[in-house]
Backbone as JSON Lines, residues from 0, in Angstrom:
{"i":0,"aa":"M","n":[-130.2,-31.04,-180.63],"ca":[-129.26,-31.82,-181.39],"c":[-128.13,-30.9,-181.86]}
{"i":1,"aa":"S","n":[-126.89,-31.31,-181.66],"ca":[-125.77,-30.51,-182.13],"c":[-125.19,-31.13,-183.4]}
{"i":2,"aa":"I","n":[-124.63,-30.29,-184.2],"ca":[-124.01,-30.75,-185.44],"c":[-122.5,-30.73,-185.23]}
{"i":3,"aa":"A","n":[-121.88,-31.87,-185.47],"ca":[-120.44,-31.97,-185.27],"c":[-119.68,-31.21,-186.35]}
{"i":4,"aa":"T","n":[-118.61,-30.56,-185.94],"ca":[-117.71,-29.9,-186.87],"c":[-116.62,-30.89,-187.23]}
{"i":5,"aa":"P","n":[-116.31,-31.03,-188.51],"ca":[-115.25,-31.97,-188.89],"c":[-113.92,-31.61,-188.25]}
{"i":6,"aa":"A","n":[-113.14,-32.61,-187.88],"ca":[-111.83,-32.37,-187.3],"c":[-110.91,-31.67,-188.3]}
{"i":7,"aa":"N","n":[-111.07,-32.0,-189.55],"ca":[-110.29,-31.41,-190.62],"c":[-111.25,-30.6,-191.48]}
{"i":8,"aa":"P","n":[-111.08,-29.26,-191.56],"ca":[-112.02,-28.45,-192.35],"c":[-112.15,-28.87,-193.8]}
{"i":9,"aa":"T","n":[-111.13,-29.5,-194.38],"ca":[-111.23,-29.94,-195.77],"c":[-112.17,-31.13,-195.91]}
{"i":10,"aa":"D","n":[-112.56,-31.74,-194.77],"ca":[-113.51,-32.84,-194.81],"c":[-114.96,-32.35,-194.86]}
{"i":11,"aa":"A","n":[-115.16,-31.05,-194.77],"ca":[-116.5,-30.49,-194.73],"c":[-117.2,-30.7,-196.07]}
{"i":12,"aa":"V","n":[-118.45,-31.06,-196.01],"ca":[-119.28,-31.16,-197.21],"c":[-119.53,-29.75,-197.72]}
{"i":13,"aa":"R","n":[-119.42,-29.56,-199.03],"ca":[-119.61,-28.24,-199.6],"c":[-120.7,-28.3,-200.66]}
{"i":14,"aa":"L","n":[-121.43,-27.23,-200.79],"ca":[-122.55,-27.16,-201.71],"c":[-122.4,-25.94,-202.61]}
{"i":15,"aa":"V","n":[-122.66,-26.14,-203.9],"ca":[-122.81,-25.03,-204.83],"c":[-124.28,-25.04,-205.22]}
{"i":16,"aa":"G","n":[-125.05,-24.11,-204.66],"ca":[-126.47,-24.03,-204.94],"c":[-126.75,-23.5,-206.34]}
{"i":17,"aa":"A","n":[-127.97,-23.65,-206.78],"ca":[-128.36,-23.25,-208.15],"c":[-128.04,-21.79,-208.44]}
{"i":18,"aa":"D","n":[-128.13,-20.94,-207.43],"ca":[-127.89,-19.51,-207.64],"c":[-126.49,-19.07,-207.23]}
{"i":19,"aa":"D","n":[-125.64,-20.0,-206.81],"ca":[-124.29,-19.65,-206.36],"c":[-123.33,-19.37,-207.5]}
{"i":20,"aa":"A","n":[-123.62,-19.87,-208.69],"ca":[-122.75,-19.66,-209.85],"c":[-123.64,-19.32,-211.04]}
{"i":21,"aa":"P","n":[-123.44,-18.15,-211.65],"ca":[-124.27,-17.78,-212.79],"c":[-123.87,-18.53,-214.06]}
{"i":22,"aa":"W","n":[-124.79,-18.62,-214.98],"ca":[-124.49,-19.18,-216.29],"c":[-123.65,-18.17,-217.06]}
{"i":23,"aa":"A","n":[-122.61,-18.64,-217.72],"ca":[-121.8,-17.81,-218.61],"c":[-122.15,-18.19,-220.04]}
{"i":24,"aa":"D","n":[-122.43,-17.2,-220.85],"ca":[-122.77,-17.43,-222.26],"c":[-121.49,-17.5,-223.07]}
{"i":25,"aa":"T","n":[-121.24,-18.65,-223.68],"ca":[-120.02,-18.83,-224.48],"c":[-120.12,-18.2,-225.86]}
{"i":26,"aa":"G","n":[-121.33,-17.8,-226.25],"ca":[-121.54,-17.22,-227.57],"c":[-121.64,-18.26,-228.67]}
{"i":27,"aa":"M","n":[-121.67,-19.54,-228.3],"ca":[-121.74,-20.63,-229.28],"c":[-122.97,-21.5,-229.08]}
{"i":28,"aa":"G","n":[-124.01,-20.93,-228.44],"ca":[-125.2,-21.72,-228.16],"c":[-125.05,-22.62,-226.95]}
{"i":29,"aa":"V","n":[-124.02,-22.34,-226.15],"ca":[-123.74,-23.13,-224.95],"c":[-123.57,-22.2,-223.77]}
{"i":30,"aa":"L","n":[-124.3,-22.49,-222.69],"ca":[-124.09,-21.78,-221.44],"c":[-123.25,-22.69,-220.55]}
{"i":31,"aa":"L","n":[-122.43,-22.08,-219.69],"ca":[-121.46,-22.82,-218.89],"c":[-121.49,-22.38,-217.45]}
{"i":32,"aa":"K","n":[-121.39,-23.36,-216.55],"ca":[-121.11,-23.12,-215.13],"c":[-119.97,-24.06,-214.75]}
{"i":33,"aa":"V","n":[-118.95,-23.52,-214.14],"ca":[-117.92,-24.36,-213.53],"c":[-118.27,-24.44,-212.05]}
{"i":34,"aa":"V","n":[-118.45,-25.64,-211.53],"ca":[-118.84,-25.76,-210.13],"c":[-117.75,-26.36,-209.25]}
{"i":35,"aa":"R","n":[-116.78,-27.06,-209.87],"ca":[-115.68,-27.63,-209.06],"c":[-114.46,-27.82,-209.92]}
{"i":36,"aa":"F","n":[-113.31,-27.53,-209.33],"ca":[-112.03,-27.82,-209.96],"c":[-111.08,-28.29,-208.87]}
{"i":37,"aa":"D","n":[-110.55,-29.48,-209.05],"ca":[-109.61,-30.08,-208.11],"c":[-108.26,-30.2,-208.79]}
{"i":38,"aa":"S","n":[-107.36,-29.26,-208.5],"ca":[-106.05,-29.25,-209.16],"c":[-105.2,-30.44,-208.76]}
{"i":39,"aa":"Q","n":[-105.41,-30.97,-207.57],"ca":[-104.62,-32.11,-207.11],"c":[-104.9,-33.37,-207.93]}
{"i":40,"aa":"H","n":[-106.16,-33.54,-208.34],"ca":[-106.54,-34.74,-209.08],"c":[-106.85,-34.48,-210.55]}
{"i":41,"aa":"G","n":[-106.85,-33.21,-210.98],"ca":[-107.13,-32.87,-212.37],"c":[-108.58,-33.08,-212.75]}
{"i":42,"aa":"T","n":[-109.47,-33.01,-211.76],"ca":[-110.9,-33.2,-212.0],"c":[-111.59,-31.85,-212.1]}
{"i":43,"aa":"W","n":[-112.47,-31.72,-213.09],"ca":[-113.27,-30.51,-213.19],"c":[-114.71,-30.89,-213.49]}
{"i":44,"aa":"V","n":[-115.62,-30.17,-212.85],"ca":[-117.05,-30.45,-212.99],"c":[-117.7,-29.2,-213.57]}
{"i":45,"aa":"I","n":[-118.38,-29.42,-214.7],"ca":[-119.04,-28.3,-215.37],"c":[-120.5,-28.67,-215.64]}
{"i":46,"aa":"L","n":[-121.31,-27.64,-215.7],"ca":[-122.69,-27.77,-216.15],"c":[-122.77,-27.06,-217.49]}
{"i":47,"aa":"N","n":[-123.34,-27.72,-218.46],"ca":[-123.56,-27.11,-219.78],"c":[-125.04,-27.09,-220.08]}
{"i":48,"aa":"R","n":[-125.48,-25.99,-220.65],"ca":[-126.84,-25.87,-221.17],"c":[-126.69,-25.62,-222.67]}
{"i":49,"aa":"F","n":[-127.07,-26.62,-223.45],"ca":[-126.91,-26.56,-224.91],"c":[-128.24,-26.17,-225.56]}
{"i":50,"aa":"H","n":[-128.19,-25.19,-226.43],"ca":[-129.37,-24.82,-227.21],"c":[-129.53,-25.83,-228.35]}
{"i":51,"aa":"P","n":[-130.76,-26.04,-228.83],"ca":[-130.96,-26.94,-229.96],"c":[-130.06,-26.58,-231.14]}
{"i":52,"aa":"G","n":[-129.52,-27.6,-231.79],"ca":[-128.69,-27.41,-232.97],"c":[-127.2,-27.26,-232.71]}
{"i":53,"aa":"V","n":[-126.78,-27.23,-231.46],"ca":[-125.36,-27.07,-231.14],"c":[-124.59,-28.34,-231.54]}
{"i":54,"aa":"Q","n":[-123.43,-28.12,-232.11],"ca":[-122.51,-29.22,-232.37],"c":[-121.12,-28.77,-231.95]}
{"i":55,"aa":"L","n":[-120.48,-29.55,-231.1],"ca":[-119.12,-29.25,-230.66],"c":[-118.11,-29.88,-231.61]}
{"i":56,"aa":"Q","n":[-116.89,-29.43,-231.51],"ca":[-115.81,-29.99,-232.32],"c":[-115.52,-31.43,-231.88]}
{"i":57,"aa":"K","n":[-115.15,-32.26,-232.82],"ca":[-114.74,-33.63,-232.48],"c":[-113.59,-33.53,-231.48]}
{"i":58,"aa":"H","n":[-113.65,-34.36,-230.43],"ca":[-112.64,-34.26,-229.38],"c":[-112.35,-35.61,-228.73]}
{"i":59,"aa":"R","n":[-111.27,-35.6,-227.97],"ca":[-110.84,-36.77,-227.21],"c":[-110.47,-36.3,-225.82]}
{"i":60,"aa":"H","n":[-110.8,-37.1,-224.82],"ca":[-110.45,-36.8,-223.44],"c":[-109.25,-37.65,-223.02]}
{"i":61,"aa":"T","n":[-108.35,-37.05,-222.24],"ca":[-107.19,-37.81,-221.75],"c":[-107.55,-38.69,-220.57]}
{"i":62,"aa":"G","n":[-108.66,-38.39,-219.9],"ca":[-109.15,-39.19,-218.78],"c":[-110.61,-39.52,-219.01]}
{"i":63,"aa":"S","n":[-111.19,-40.19,-218.05],"ca":[-112.59,-40.57,-218.19],"c":[-113.52,-39.37,-217.95]}
{"i":64,"aa":"V","n":[-114.75,-39.53,-218.43],"ca":[-115.78,-38.51,-218.26],"c":[-117.06,-39.2,-217.83]}
{"i":65,"aa":"D","n":[-117.71,-38.63,-216.83],"ca":[-119.05,-39.05,-216.42],"c":[-119.99,-37.91,-216.79]}
{"i":66,"aa":"A","n":[-121.18,-38.26,-217.3],"ca":[-122.14,-37.24,-217.7],"c":[-123.53,-37.64,-217.22]}
{"i":67,"aa":"F","n":[-124.24,-36.68,-216.64],"ca":[-125.63,-36.89,-216.27],"c":[-126.46,-35.81,-216.94]}
{"i":68,"aa":"T","n":[-127.49,-36.24,-217.68],"ca":[-128.37,-35.33,-218.41],"c":[-129.64,-35.12,-217.62]}
{"i":69,"aa":"S","n":[-129.94,-33.86,-217.31],"ca":[-131.14,-33.57,-216.51],"c":[-132.29,-33.01,-217.35]}
{"i":70,"aa":"A","n":[-132.0,-32.57,-218.57],"ca":[-133.06,-32.06,-219.45],"c":[-132.61,-32.22,-220.9]}
{"i":71,"aa":"G","n":[-133.56,-32.4,-221.78],"ca":[-133.28,-32.45,-223.21],"c":[-132.7,-33.77,-223.67]}
{"i":72,"aa":"R","n":[-132.05,-33.72,-224.84],"ca":[-131.42,-34.92,-225.41],"c":[-130.26,-34.5,-226.31]}
{"i":73,"aa":"W","n":[-129.3,-35.39,-226.43],"ca":[-128.13,-35.15,-227.25],"c":[-127.55,-36.5,-227.65]}
{"i":74,"aa":"H","n":[-126.54,-36.46,-228.51],"ca":[-125.89,-37.7,-228.92],"c":[-124.5,-37.4,-229.44]}
{"i":75,"aa":"Y","n":[-123.75,-38.47,-229.66],"ca":[-122.47,-38.37,-230.35],"c":[-122.7,-38.84,-231.77]}
{"i":76,"aa":"L","n":[-122.18,-38.11,-232.73],"ca":[-122.37,-38.46,-234.13],"c":[-121.82,-39.85,-234.44]}
{"i":77,"aa":"E","n":[-120.85,-40.29,-233.67],"ca":[-120.2,-41.58,-233.91],"c":[-120.97,-42.78,-233.34]}
{"i":78,"aa":"Y","n":[-122.07,-42.54,-232.64],"ca":[-122.83,-43.62,-232.01],"c":[-124.3,-43.53,-232.42]}
{"i":79,"aa":"D","n":[-125.02,-44.63,-232.26],"ca":[-126.41,-44.68,-232.72],"c":[-127.43,-44.58,-231.59]}
{"i":80,"aa":"F","n":[-127.06,-43.98,-230.47],"ca":[-128.0,-43.79,-229.36],"c":[-128.09,-42.32,-228.99]}
{"i":81,"aa":"F","n":[-129.2,-41.97,-228.33],"ca":[-129.39,-40.62,-227.8],"c":[-129.32,-40.68,-226.29]}
{"i":82,"aa":"V","n":[-128.77,-39.63,-225.71],"ca":[-128.72,-39.47,-224.26],"c":[-129.88,-38.55,-223.9]}
{"i":83,"aa":"T","n":[-130.78,-39.01,-223.05],"ca":[-131.99,-38.27,-222.72],"c":[-132.01,-37.92,-221.23]}
{"i":84,"aa":"A","n":[-132.95,-37.06,-220.86],"ca":[-133.08,-36.62,-219.47],"c":[-133.19,-37.83,-218.54]}
{"i":85,"aa":"G","n":[-132.4,-37.79,-217.48],"ca":[-132.36,-38.88,-216.51],"c":[-131.31,-39.92,-216.82]}
{"i":86,"aa":"S","n":[-130.58,-39.76,-217.94],"ca":[-129.58,-40.74,-218.35],"c":[-128.18,-40.39,-217.84]}
{"i":87,"aa":"Y","n":[-127.41,-41.44,-217.58],"ca":[-126.01,-41.33,-217.18],"c":[-125.16,-41.93,-218.29]}
{"i":88,"aa":"L","n":[-124.05,-41.28,-218.62],"ca":[-123.14,-41.75,-219.66],"c":[-121.73,-41.78,-219.1]}
{"i":89,"aa":"Y","n":[-120.99,-42.84,-219.41],"ca":[-119.59,-42.96,-219.05],"c":[-118.76,-43.01,-220.32]}
{"i":90,"aa":"E","n":[-117.69,-42.22,-220.36],"ca":[-116.77,-42.22,-221.49],"c":[-115.39,-42.64,-220.98]}
{"i":91,"aa":"P","n":[-114.84,-43.71,-221.51],"ca":[-113.49,-44.08,-221.09],"c":[-112.46,-43.1,-221.66]}
{"i":92,"aa":"A","n":[-111.32,-43.02,-221.02],"ca":[-110.24,-42.17,-221.53],"c":[-109.94,-42.53,-222.97]}
{"i":93,"aa":"N","n":[-109.62,-41.52,-223.75],"ca":[-109.2,-41.64,-225.15],"c":[-110.33,-41.94,-226.12]}
{"i":94,"aa":"S","n":[-111.59,-41.94,-225.69],"ca":[-112.67,-42.09,-226.66],"c":[-112.79,-40.8,-227.46]}
{"i":95,"aa":"V","n":[-113.15,-40.95,-228.73],"ca":[-113.26,-39.81,-229.65],"c":[-114.71,-39.67,-230.07]}
{"i":96,"aa":"H","n":[-115.23,-38.45,-230.01],"ca":[-116.64,-38.24,-230.34],"c":[-116.92,-36.78,-230.64]}
{"i":97,"aa":"T","n":[-118.11,-36.56,-231.23],"ca":[-118.58,-35.23,-231.61],"c":[-119.97,-35.04,-231.02]}
{"i":98,"aa":"L","n":[-120.08,-34.19,-230.02],"ca":[-121.36,-33.94,-229.36],"c":[-122.26,-33.11,-230.26]}
{"i":99,"aa":"H","n":[-123.52,-33.56,-230.38],"ca":[-124.51,-32.85,-231.19],"c":[-125.84,-32.85,-230.46]}
{"i":100,"aa":"V","n":[-126.49,-31.69,-230.47],"ca":[-127.83,-31.54,-229.91],"c":[-128.77,-31.35,-231.09]}
{"i":101,"aa":"P","n":[-129.76,-32.24,-231.24],"ca":[-130.65,-32.16,-232.41],"c":[-131.34,-30.8,-232.53]}
{"i":102,"aa":"E","n":[-131.45,-30.36,-233.77],"ca":[-132.11,-29.08,-234.05],"c":[-133.58,-29.1,-233.67]}
{"i":103,"aa":"D","n":[-134.2,-30.3,-233.69],"ca":[-135.64,-30.38,-233.4],"c":[-135.95,-30.51,-231.91]}
{"i":104,"aa":"N","n":[-134.93,-30.42,-231.04],"ca":[-135.22,-30.39,-229.61],"c":[-136.13,-29.19,-229.31]}
{"i":105,"aa":"E","n":[-137.09,-29.4,-228.44],"ca":[-138.01,-28.31,-228.1],"c":[-137.57,-27.55,-226.87]}
{"i":106,"aa":"E","n":[-136.48,-28.0,-226.25],"ca":[-135.97,-27.34,-225.05],"c":[-134.45,-27.4,-225.06]}
{"i":107,"aa":"D","n":[-133.84,-26.63,-224.16],"ca":[-132.4,-26.71,-223.99],"c":[-132.05,-28.07,-223.38]}
{"i":108,"aa":"T","n":[-130.81,-28.46,-223.53],"ca":[-130.31,-29.72,-222.98],"c":[-129.31,-29.39,-221.89]}
{"i":109,"aa":"D","n":[-129.55,-29.89,-220.69],"ca":[-128.68,-29.64,-219.54],"c":[-127.91,-30.9,-219.19]}
{"i":110,"aa":"V","n":[-126.57,-30.77,-219.13],"ca":[-125.71,-31.91,-218.83],"c":[-124.66,-31.49,-217.81]}
{"i":111,"aa":"C","n":[-124.44,-32.35,-216.82],"ca":[-123.35,-32.2,-215.87],"c":[-122.24,-33.15,-216.29]}
{"i":112,"aa":"F","n":[-121.05,-32.6,-216.52],"ca":[-119.89,-33.41,-216.91],"c":[-118.86,-33.4,-215.78]}
{"i":113,"aa":"I","n":[-118.39,-34.56,-215.41],"ca":[-117.3,-34.72,-214.45],"c":[-116.11,-35.23,-215.27]}
{"i":114,"aa":"I","n":[-115.11,-34.4,-215.42],"ca":[-114.03,-34.65,-216.38],"c":[-112.71,-34.84,-215.65]}
{"i":115,"aa":"E","n":[-112.0,-35.89,-216.01],"ca":[-110.65,-36.15,-215.5],"c":[-109.67,-35.79,-216.61]}
{"i":116,"aa":"G","n":[-108.69,-34.94,-216.32],"ca":[-107.68,-34.61,-217.32],"c":[-108.11,-33.53,-218.28]}
{"i":117,"aa":"A","n":[-107.68,-33.66,-219.53],"ca":[-107.9,-32.61,-220.52],"c":[-108.81,-33.08,-221.65]}
{"i":118,"aa":"L","n":[-109.37,-32.11,-222.36],"ca":[-110.17,-32.34,-223.55],"c":[-109.34,-31.84,-224.73]}
{"i":119,"aa":"L","n":[-109.1,-32.7,-225.7],"ca":[-108.3,-32.36,-226.87],"c":[-109.21,-32.17,-228.07]}
{"i":120,"aa":"N","n":[-109.34,-30.94,-228.56],"ca":[-110.14,-30.67,-229.75],"c":[-109.33,-31.08,-230.97]}
{"i":121,"aa":"L","n":[-109.97,-31.85,-231.85],"ca":[-109.26,-32.46,-232.97],"c":[-109.56,-31.78,-234.3]}
{"i":122,"aa":"A","n":[-108.53,-31.62,-235.1],"ca":[-108.67,-31.11,-236.47],"c":[-109.17,-32.25,-237.36]}
{"i":123,"aa":"E","n":[-109.54,-31.93,-238.58],"ca":[-110.02,-32.94,-239.52],"c":[-109.07,-34.11,-239.69]}
{"i":124,"aa":"D","n":[-107.76,-33.84,-239.65],"ca":[-106.76,-34.9,-239.84],"c":[-106.46,-35.68,-238.56]}
{"i":125,"aa":"G","n":[-107.17,-35.35,-237.46],"ca":[-106.98,-36.06,-236.2],"c":[-105.93,-35.44,-235.29]}
{"i":126,"aa":"S","n":[-105.24,-34.43,-235.76],"ca":[-104.24,-33.77,-234.92],"c":[-104.94,-32.89,-233.88]}
{"i":127,"aa":"V","n":[-104.24,-32.6,-232.81],"ca":[-104.8,-31.77,-231.73],"c":[-104.74,-30.31,-232.15]}
{"i":128,"aa":"E","n":[-105.91,-29.7,-232.18],"ca":[-106.02,-28.3,-232.59],"c":[-105.97,-27.35,-231.39]}
{"i":129,"aa":"S","n":[-106.59,-27.79,-230.27],"ca":[-106.57,-26.99,-229.05],"c":[-106.84,-27.9,-227.86]}
{"i":130,"aa":"V","n":[-106.51,-27.4,-226.67],"ca":[-106.66,-28.18,-225.45],"c":[-107.48,-27.38,-224.45]}
{"i":131,"aa":"S","n":[-108.44,-28.05,-223.82],"ca":[-109.19,-27.46,-222.7],"c":[-108.93,-28.32,-221.48]}
{"i":132,"aa":"D","n":[-108.68,-27.66,-220.36],"ca":[-108.5,-28.4,-219.12],"c":[-109.17,-27.62,-217.98]}
{"i":133,"aa":"G","n":[-109.08,-28.14,-216.79],"ca":[-109.73,-27.5,-215.65],"c":[-109.3,-26.07,-215.41]}
{"i":134,"aa":"P","n":[-107.98,-25.81,-215.3],"ca":[-107.56,-24.43,-215.04],"c":[-107.97,-23.47,-216.16]}
{"i":135,"aa":"G","n":[-107.82,-23.9,-217.4],"ca":[-108.19,-23.04,-218.53],"c":[-109.68,-22.78,-218.6]}
{"i":136,"aa":"T","n":[-110.47,-23.81,-218.3],"ca":[-111.92,-23.65,-218.33],"c":[-112.39,-22.74,-217.2]}
{"i":137,"aa":"L","n":[-111.78,-22.87,-216.02],"ca":[-112.14,-21.99,-214.91],"c":[-111.81,-20.53,-215.25]}
{"i":138,"aa":"E","n":[-110.64,-20.29,-215.82],"ca":[-110.27,-18.92,-216.19],"c":[-111.18,-18.39,-217.29]}
{"i":139,"aa":"A","n":[-111.53,-19.24,-218.27],"ca":[-112.44,-18.81,-219.34],"c":[-113.82,-18.48,-218.75]}
{"i":140,"aa":"Y","n":[-114.27,-19.28,-217.8],"ca":[-115.55,-19.02,-217.13],"c":[-115.53,-17.65,-216.44]}
{"i":141,"aa":"Y","n":[-114.47,-17.39,-215.69],"ca":[-114.35,-16.09,-215.03],"c":[-114.35,-14.95,-216.04]}
{"i":142,"aa":"A","n":[-113.64,-15.11,-217.16],"ca":[-113.58,-14.06,-218.18],"c":[-114.94,-13.83,-218.83]}
{"i":143,"aa":"L","n":[-115.67,-14.92,-219.1],"ca":[-117.01,-14.79,-219.68],"c":[-117.95,-14.07,-218.72]}
{"i":144,"aa":"L","n":[-117.87,-14.42,-217.43],"ca":[-118.71,-13.74,-216.44],"c":[-118.4,-12.25,-216.39]}
{"i":145,"aa":"E","n":[-117.12,-11.92,-216.38],"ca":[-116.72,-10.51,-216.34],"c":[-117.24,-9.77,-217.57]}
{"i":146,"aa":"A","n":[-117.14,-10.41,-218.74],"ca":[-117.6,-9.78,-219.98],"c":[-119.11,-9.53,-219.98]}
{"i":147,"aa":"Q","n":[-119.86,-10.4,-219.29],"ca":[-121.32,-10.19,-219.25],"c":[-121.75,-9.4,-218.02]}
{"i":148,"aa":"G","n":[-120.78,-8.89,-217.24],"ca":[-121.09,-8.01,-216.11],"c":[-121.42,-8.73,-214.82]}
{"i":149,"aa":"D","n":[-121.09,-10.01,-214.72],"ca":[-121.34,-10.77,-213.49],"c":[-120.04,-10.9,-212.7]}
{"i":150,"aa":"P","n":[-120.13,-10.79,-211.38],"ca":[-118.92,-10.97,-210.56],"c":[-118.52,-12.45,-210.51]}
{"i":151,"aa":"R","n":[-117.26,-12.68,-210.13],"ca":[-116.81,-14.05,-209.91],"c":[-117.58,-14.63,-208.73]}
{"i":152,"aa":"P","n":[-118.11,-15.83,-208.9],"ca":[-118.81,-16.45,-207.77],"c":[-117.79,-16.91,-206.74]}
{"i":153,"aa":"N","n":[-118.14,-16.8,-205.45],"ca":[-117.21,-17.26,-204.43],"c":[-117.68,-18.56,-203.81]}
{"i":154,"aa":"G","n":[-118.69,-19.21,-204.39],"ca":[-119.2,-20.46,-203.85],"c":[-118.68,-21.69,-204.57]}
{"i":155,"aa":"L","n":[-117.78,-21.5,-205.56],"ca":[-117.28,-22.64,-206.3],"c":[-116.34,-23.47,-205.44]}
{"i":156,"aa":"I","n":[-116.26,-24.74,-205.76],"ca":[-115.4,-25.64,-205.0],"c":[-114.08,-25.76,-205.77]}
{"i":157,"aa":"V","n":[-113.08,-24.99,-205.33],"ca":[-111.77,-25.01,-205.98],"c":[-110.69,-25.17,-204.93]}
């Protein structure tokens, strides 16, 4: 049996295996992997591993976000549900929320986020304090890897 080569190399299916991209320690109880960044569409895909007790800054996304949780549990302080392992969450553009991982979790929480556009970190008064986007997150990931002595992975989909 022969395997066909795509007529257009950009049509090739690409894989980022578990060991193709190391975890970068953000120093805030969150480990990060950037696995894909599409500058043409403004889409970025990250894996986060949250330690128990982590709380992120209240934020708003300029585009939609899809999230799949593979381990642990977390929630948004503004909602009365928990996201648990095996759950999928959709966030429409412009939703505002504060991610929190309960302190009583007995394991880390692993979430894959597919993000369109930018993440706007909000100050107490609702003003934008800082902005995270695909290019900035990719560069921060590379800098964190360098700081911890890991080389830049060459298996990322960019």
